[in-house]
C-alpha positions in Angstrom: -9.6 29.7 -44.2 -6.0 30.8 -42.2 -3.5 27.7 -42.3 -2.2 25.8 -39.3 1.1 27.0 -38.0 2.9 24.8 -35.4 4.0 27.1 -32.0 7.2 27.1 -31.6 9.4 28.8 -28.1 12.5 29.9 -29.5 15.4 31.0 -27.2 17.9 33.2 -29.1 20.6 35.6 -27.6 19.9 39.0 -26.9 21.8 40.7 -29.0 20.5 38.7 -31.5 16.6 39.3 -31.4 17.8 43.1 -31.1 19.5 42.4 -35.1 16.0 40.6 -36.3 13.8 43.3 -34.3 16.0 46.0 -36.8 15.7 44.2 -39.6 12.5 43.4 -39.4 11.5 47.6 -38.3 13.4 48.3 -41.8 11.4 45.5 -43.9 8.0 46.0 -42.3 7.5 43.4 -40.3 6.7 41.7 -37.1 9.8 39.8 -35.8 7.9 36.7 -35.9 7.7 37.4 -39.2 11.1 38.1 -40.3 12.7 35.1 -38.2 9.7 33.2 -40.2 10.8 34.3 -43.9 14.7 33.9 -43.3 14.1 30.4 -42.2 11.9 29.6 -45.4 14.9 31.2 -47.5 17.3 29.5 -45.6 15.6 25.9 -45.8 14.6 26.7 -49.8 18.5 27.4 -50.3 19.3 24.2 -49.0 16.5 22.6 -50.8 14.9 21.5 -47.9 11.8 23.3 -48.9 9.4 23.8 -51.2 5.6 25.6 -51.2 2.7 23.7 -53.2 1.9 26.3 -55.4 -1.9 27.3 -55.1 -4.6 26.2 -56.6 -6.7 28.2 -59.2 -9.7 30.1 -57.7 -11.9 27.4 -59.6 -10.2 24.3 -58.5 -10.8 22.6 -55.3 -7.7 22.6 -52.9 -6.4 19.4 -52.2 -4.0 19.7 -50.0 -4.1 20.6 -46.2 -3.4 24.5 -46.3 -1.4 24.1 -43.7 1.2 21.3 -45.1 4.0 23.7 -45.9 6.1 20.7 -47.3 
């Protein structure tokens, strides 16, 4: 089952988008995935975000797969 994602309209300057587009290409990601990876990294560094470890394949999941906190 795919995890739920919140859709959010983001307005950024064209120059910043261009920088993310190049960066994403360098890492074989979409621009959206690159922005998400950068946001996750920043939130982790600020101790604001921790992903729950994935359950083992033989254990039932007790968390909402869309809940990334």
